[in-house]
N, C-alpha and C positions, 0 to 999 in steps of 0.2 A: 347494384343489382337492376336499377331502370336501364342501365347505359348497356349491360348484358343482352336485356331484350330487346332493347331496341336495335344493337349490332347481332343481336340470330335472326329479326327480321327482315334487316336491310336487304343482309345479303347470302348468296348459297355457298353450298357447306364450301365446293376449291376455294370462293374465293376468300371467303373464312380462315382457311387455312394458310394459304398465301398470307395474309394481314396478318394473322399471329408468328408464325416467322421471322416477317420484316421487320413489325413492330412487337417483337417478344418483349425486349426490356423495360419499352413505354409501360405494358400490358402490366410486367412483373413490379414497376414500380407502383401500378394503379393498386395491386393486387396488395402488395404491399402497406400501402397507406389505410387502403380502407378496413383492414387487417387489425391496425394499430390501431384506428379510430373506435373500432368494434372493441377492441382487447379492453382500450381504455373508458369506454363505454358500461361497460361490465362492471368494469373494477370500481367505478365512482357508485354503481346503481344498484348491485348486488353484493359484491364479493367483499368493497368495504365496511358495508354496515356491519353486515353478516361475522365477520371476521375482527374486526377493528372494537377495541376496548378499552382505550387510551394505554394500553399498553402494546408499544410500537415492535419491541422485542417477542413478544408471541404471536404479533400480527406475521413478522418477519420471517419467521422462523416453523410457518404454519405450514404441512407437509405437502397440504392439499394446493394450497397458495404458489409454492414452491415448485412442483410440479405444470402448473399451470403457464409462470415463466418460464419455465426448461421450452414449453413445448409451442412458447411463441418464440421464445430465442433463436429455436431448431430452425423454424422457417425463415426468421433474419436473416440466419448464419449458414442456409443451405448449399450455395453456394461454394462460399469461404471450407466446410467441411472436408469438399470432393481432395481438397488439399493439401490439408494440415494432416497430421495426423495426433498432435497433440492436443488443437480443438477433439478432434471424434473422441480420445480418450478423454476430458471433461464431460463430454456428450453422454457418452456412456454412464458417466457416473450419474448426470444428472436425468436419465433415463430411470435409474433405482432410487434417488433421494432429492432429485429438484436440483433448487440453481442455490448456491453456496458462495464463500467468497471463495473457497479453496473446496474444485472439485475433482480431490481427490480423494480417495479412501483412508490414505495411512497419512492423509494431514486430521484426522480426526481423531483423536486419543484423548484417556481423560490421566493426563498427566498429575494432574493435581486431584487428590481427592478432600474429602472435608477433613478428613484426620490430618491433611499435611497444612491447613490454614490455622493461621492462631491469632487471637488476639492481644493489643498491647493496653491492657488498660490504665497505665499512667498519661499514656499518650494519645491512647482513642483514636486507633489507627491497626489495622489489619495488615499483617506480614506473614512472609511464607521463606523458604529455604531455598533460592534459586541459584541453582550450579552450588549447591553447598554455602551460600552466604545469604543473609537475614539480607529481604526487599520490602522496604515495607511500602506500602499505599496510602496516598492521599484519605483524608477525613473522608470525603463525597463518595468513597467506595464503604460503605455503612453497615453490610450487610454479607454475612459468610456465602452468601449465593454469590453475590455481586466480584465478592475477591475471587472465591472458586474461579470463575467464569473468564476472569481479568486473566488470572495467572495460567489457565492454561490455554488461552489467546496468545499470550505474553512467548508459553513454552512449546506452541505451535508452530507458531511464527518464525522461530530460527533454527527448527527441527533441519538436517542437515538437504532433503526433501522441499523445503519450501519455497516457494517464488520470491518470497517475503526475507530471504535469510541474507543476512549483513555478511557476513564472516564464513570461511569455509577452509579447512586443515592447511592450507596453503596462502589465503590471503587475510593477512592477521597483522596486527602492527610487531614492528621487530622490539625485540625486547631492551626496555629505555626508553621507548620512542614517547614521542608524546602524542593525543590524539583530541580529534574537537567530535563532541558529539552535543549535533544540534538541532532541538526538538528533542531535547532526552528523556521529556513526561519520566516514567517510571526509571529510568537507569539501570534496565538492565543489558545495554549493549556495553557499556562503561564494565557493571560488573563484572562481564566475561572475561574484561581482558583486563583489570584492575592486577593484579598480582603479578603483573610481566611489564608494566607498562610503570616512565618512570612520573607522567605529570597527563591529567586530564583537565580539560575545558570544558562545563559542561554548559550550554544554554537554554535557560529554561524561564520563560515570566512569569507562570500561572504559580501563583503565591503556595496553593497548596498544596502543589508537584516539592516545590522549595522546600517545602517543611518535610515533605517526606525523602527526597534528599539527601537531606542533610542525616536526618537518621537513619537512614541505609546507609553512609557515608561516613559515620564518624569512626570506624576503626579505618581511615584511609584516610584522614583529614591532612597532611601534609603532599597527597597526592591529585589534590582532589578545587579545583577553582568553579564554583556553582557561578556563571555572568547570569544576573535576571537580567535579560534584552531578549527581545527580538533580531536575526540579525539576518539580512536584507541586502540590497544597492547602495542605500544609502545609510548615513549615518546621521539620529538627531537624539532627540531626549529618551526616546523609546527602542529606538532601531543601531544596528553597528554594524560595519562591516568587516568581514576578515581580515580584509587588510589593513584597514583601519588598528584594527583589535590587537592583531600582531605588531604592527606598529609600533602600538603605543607601549607594547609590552616585551619587545624584544625576541621575540619570537624567531628565530630568523629558519627554521623546519618544521615541519608537520609528517607527523609519521603516515596517519588516517586520518582521516575525518566520515565521520556519518552523518547523512540528513535524509530528514522523514519531519517535511515542514508543511504538509498538507496543503503541498501543488505551489508553495514557492520558492522551492529547488531551483530555478533558472536565476531567481533575483539572485540567490547563497552567492552561486558560482559570477556572478558580473561582480557582486561585489569580493570578489577573491583574485583580480584575475590581475592583480600584480603578482600574489601568491603564484598565481598559475604559470604567467610567464616565465617566470624567476624559476621554476621547476622548482619547488620549496615544499612541493603536499605529493608525497611521493603514491599516496595511495584513496580513492575516493568511492566509499558506498553508497548511492544516493536512490532514493526510492522516485523512480518515475509512472508508478499507476496514479497517483492523482488526476492529472490530466492528460490524456489521451495522445495531444501531439509531442508528451513530455522526453520519453525513450527515443525517438529519432532526433527531436531539437537538442536534446544535453547531450548523446553522444556524439552528434557534431562537436558542440563546441567541445567535448572535451580531447574528441578526433585531433579537432586541430589545433592543441594543447597539448599534445605529442603524447596521451594516452589509447593503452592498447586496451579495451574494454571484453568484457564477459557478462553473461546475460544469462539469467538461467531459464532452462528452454518454458519451465511450466508458467502457468496464466492463472491469472487472478481473473475472477468474475467482478468487476467491480465496477459501483455505482456510487457515485458521491452522496445522494440521499439516502441508498440503503432502501429505496421504497417501492415497494411494488408496484404504484402510480407512475413510477419515473422511471420506468426503462426502458433503456434504447438501442439502438443497435449499436454503439460504443462500449460493451462490456469487458470485452477480456481484452486484457494487458500483460505484461510483464512487468514486473513488482521490483526491478533491483538491477541497476548496472553497478558492477563492480569494476572500476577503473585502475589502472597499474600504471605509473611513470614509464616510458621507455628507458631504459638506459642508455647513458650517452656514451657512444664510441673513444676510446682511449687515443690520445693524437700521439 
């Protein structure tokens, strides 16, 4: 404010206009910085004490705060909006409903209601029928409301129009193929393809999820191998690489790998180098929204190894901490890269 007053006093109007044109980008950067500082100050001093009541989800989903987020982001993304129709669609949604992870009306569906959620008294776990198959949740999902919310999240993430959808009608493991699910958590990905594949290796190190996975996949024990390790670019007591795992288990080919490992996808790919170089992995469905450089860097890695890429057009509005006070100008990102190996020409 003081700088603006000094600026207005020091120069006549025609000089000010020349300076505004010549130094437009500098002034825009200053405005953007000041707006961000004021926004953060308002959040900390006014909004946060009013709305935050130790329930982070309630705070995050408050419509008033989401709309404030949207107005802030619209300013940040104003230049990109001119040339990005998909981003415009997201902001049309934000104008109505505020910022969400999926800024599309058709992504907000109640696929599961209370009548679809069951509780196993013996196992002390909630479950529901996902893709017509029983899927268990870990014990810490300890209320019907939490279970319902999680099942709705899983189901909407895998809608055909979702930017987070792992599979399509044509991008699926071949009949009798082998799949790797890296970071499987609930196991919904494998459950969707279990009838057609011959084997699934499920990498998960959370003991609670392992317990739930064992219940979910009891009917398919001969097809399932749960591996209680993190997958990375090096092997030690708690981690393993895809290359070493395949070598130790005499796995020559993988039909499809799905990766959702909270931003460590590049390390997983680095630990799969031998399999990639030998063209032993036919398809990869990899999340690229955890880090904002991942889409470019992972895409380049896969192209070098001979893959053709399919990236869903829609955006996710992703913030690592999902906190109104942590918003920055890196929010919108694509969710998934689906990579298919180019077929070799016959000699």
